[in-house]
N, C-alpha and C positions, 0 to 999 in steps of 0.2 A: 175443879174443888171448888167446896165453899169459900163462904165468905167466915166460916168461925173454922177455916181448919185448922188454927193455930191451937185449938181447945181441946181436938179429941187426940185420941192415943193415934201414936204412929203409926199403929196396923190400918187403922183405922183412916189414917191419911193418904194411905200409899194404895189404897185397896183397889186394882183394876182402872186405876187412873195414870201410873207412871210405865215408862219401862221397867223391863226384868233386871235391865241392869241398876235402874235407882233403886225398885225394889229390894233388892240384893245388899247394896248399899246401906242403905238404911235400915235394915232388917238385924244389920250388925252391928246397931248404935252407935255406942260411945268407941269403937274402936273405928269405925270407919268417917265419922264426924266430930270433931271435936265442940264440945258443949259452950265453949265461949263466943261470946258476942265477939262478932268483925269488926265491930267500931272501936273495942277494948284493945284490941291487936298494937302490940308496938315493935318497933326494928325491922316492918317493913320497908322495900325496897321500891322503888319510883313506879317500877312498872305493877307488883303486885300495891299498889296503894290505887292505882289506877283502875287494875281488875275489881278490887274491892267497892271503889267508885262506883263503876259501871253494875254492879249485883245490885248495890242498894237504889241504882236510877231506874234499873230494866224490870227486877225480881220484884216483888210485892211481899212476901215470907221472908220470914229467917230464914226458916229449913230452906229455901229452895237459895237463898242466897247465899249458904255455907257450902250446900252442893256443888252449886257452881264456883265456887272460889277456890273449891279444894280442888276439885277434878279439871278445874280449866288449862289447858296448854295454849303456847303463842302460836302454835303452829298446828294448821293454817291461820294466818294471820286475814283481815277483813276485805279481803284483796276486791271484792266486786264494788266495796263503793266508794275504795280508794281510787281503783281502775276509771271509775263512773266519772268521778270528780274530778280526775286529772284530764280524762279526753274532755271533756266539757271544758275545761281552762285553757288546753291546747289549742281545742277549736274557736273559743272566744279571742284566741289573741294571734293566730291566723288571719280571721277576718276583719280583727282589728287593725293589722298591717295594711291587708290588702285594701280594705276601705277607708281607710287613714279615719274610724268611727269609733268611739269607743262608750259613748253615755248610750244613746238610743238606736243602737245598728239596724234595726229593723227601719230607719227613715232614710237609710239611704237605697236608692231604685235600684243598686244591683243584691241587694240583701237576700232577697227571694228567689234569684235563679240560684242560689244554691240548691245541689241535690238532695240537701238532710232536713231541707224544710219542711214540714206538711202544706200545700197548697191544695184546696179543691180540685182546680182544674189537674191537679198531679196524683188523683187517688187514685188511679190504677196501678201507681209505681207503688206497690204494699209495703216497700221498707220502709217510707216515707212517715206509716203510721207510727214506727217506733224512734226511729234515729233522728226526728225533730227533739229529741229528749237533750243530743248534743247540742244545741243551736240556743241561743238567748236573747232575749230583747236588746239589752245593753248590760253594762257593769252593775244596775242595781239588781235586776232579775239574778244572775249570774251568784253576787255577792251571797244574797239572801239563800238558793236553792244551798251551792255551796257549802254554808254554815250549817245550814239545816241537815245535810246529809254525814257533815263529818259530826256534828253533838249529837245529833240522834241516830241517824243511820250505821254509824260507823262502831257504836256501842250495841244498837240490838243485833249487828251483824256478829258480834262477838259471841253473843249470850245466845241466838237464836241461830246461826248458821248460816252459810251464803247460801243455800240451793232454798231454805225459807225468804229470806229478806229479799235477793235476787228476784225470786219468783211474786211476791209481794208487790216489789219497786216494778218489775214490769207489768204487771196485770194491771196497775194503776197509771201506769204508761200509754198502755195501747187501750183502756177504757177513756183514758181524754181525750187521744185522736178520733175515737171513734163515736163519742159523746158529740163532740165538737161538728162532726160530719154528720152529723142527724139534728142537732139541734141551733146549729150555727154554721149554716152551710155555705154560705160565702166569706167566712175567714179562715185565712191562714193561723197555722199554730208553732210555736217554735218553744223551747224550755222543756225543761223537768220537772216540772211542779207538778203535774201529774203522780209521779211513782213518790215524790216527794211531801207531799200530803196524804198519799195512802201509806207511808212510814210514821207521818205524824198526828195522823188522827188515828191509826192503830195503837199507837204507844198513849195517847190522851185518855182515848177509849178503855185501856186497860187499867190506867191509871183511878178513872172515874169508877168502873167496874169493883177495883177493888181497894178504893179509897180507905178504906177501914182496918184493913192491914197496911197499907202503906203508911208506916209510922217510922219515918228517919229522919232526921236533922240534915240529912243532902238534899230532901227531893227538892226546897224552896231555891235551890242555886238554880235550877234548870227547867223545870214543868212550866214556871210564866215565860221563859223567853220564848219557846213556840210556838204558844197561846199570841203573843202579843204581835212577833213575826208573822206569825200565819194569816193573821187580820189586817195586819198591814201591807202585805203582799197582793192579798185579794182585794182591798181597795185600789192599790197600783192598777194592778190588771184592770179591773173594772173602767177603770178613769179612762187608760191606754184604749181602750175598746173603743170607745164610744168619745175620744176625742176626735175636733177634727185632723183627717188624714192628712199630709203634704199632697198636693195632687198628682206626681208619678209611683207615690207609695201603696195607695190603692185601701181596703181594708188592712185596720190594724189586728194583729193576732188576737184570738179570742179567749176566754177566763174560766170555759165549761171545762175545760182540762183539769183545773182546780177543785171544782165540785165533784167529776168524777172520779180523782183522786182521792178525794178525802171519801165518799160513799163507797169506794173499795175498800179503805182501812177500814172501816167501821164495821164493814161487814165480814167480808175475807181476812182482812188484818185481826179482828178481836178473835177468830177462831186461829187463827196462826201462832199467835203470841199468846193465847192464853196459859200454855204451860209449856216452857221450853225441853222437855223429856216427853212429852205424853206425844205418843203417836196420833197423824192426822187421820191415816187410813182407818184407826180405831172411832173415831167420832161421826156420828150421823150427821150433826149439823154443817160437818166439813163438806161432805157430798151434796148435801142442799142447795151451801152457797156456790160452791162450785158448778151444780148443774144451773143454777141462776145465771151466773157470769157464764159460760157457755151458751146459753140460751139466749143474751145481751148481745153477746158476741155473732150468733148467728143471726141475729135480726138485724145487727150494725153492717152486716157484710151484704144483705139483701137490699138494705137500705141504702147504700152505695151504688151496687147494681143496678137499681131499677129506679129508683125515686125521684132522684136526679131531673132524669129525663121525662118521667112521668108528669113532675108536678112542673116541670118548665125552670128552674131555676137557673137564673143569670149569674152563673160567676163570672169574678173577675177573669181578664185575660192571663194564663198563665204566664210566667214571667218566663 
């Protein structure tokens, strides 16, 4: 959709840009969508007010917001982001009790022995390229990630569905670990920042792209928060990576997953979130970005199989 879509006739707005169900609903005019502004509605319950809030935070145009508000159903709930967040909290609590350490768990010499952590010495265990997202440096990183997942990830999943958001999140996680294995070859990796940054950067990129249409009094409440939080989290990750490690701890976790997740969000996420009713298979740009991502995966896999031995990289002894 173009930026001036709100000024076009309804039939022009929906031409080949929407699914058939959306096109039929809009073509029926006033019978399908009431013409009142959502913010003017009174007497809504708590859940419907939350759905309205989500519509204004995630979707740029009044037409899309009204369509989402009136067709939204509470089932299925946003189970993916809830399940990931709950699993991360449980893993943190379990290792906190086991290690008796809560602030910076990675400073404990036993922490990297977890089968979930990505470690360059264990890169042959392919599941670690994804499962590292359940482990966190400490309470601060866990707090940042879970808060952003609930504030940004849950609304995105409510609007765009579990398949799109889970794919985007996991694509950011996988790109994060592979980017570390290519650019920071001696560093381990923990935390779900790759997926979190993919979601946040995708949402912020959509806000910037449609800023002229994103006229709502609700936006200032949430948009500046991820920007400030993401900035402070990156600074913390860079400081931790280059701070002197404890003798028994080895290199500290890499921050490259943050940058890789952001790159995935701006590229792939911008296409996925451009319109929540638009079919991805009908977008030429989607296939181009997917091909680029697949090329990166193939290169990173080749790199992990051959480059470490060819370059003679002295990786830390795996715990």
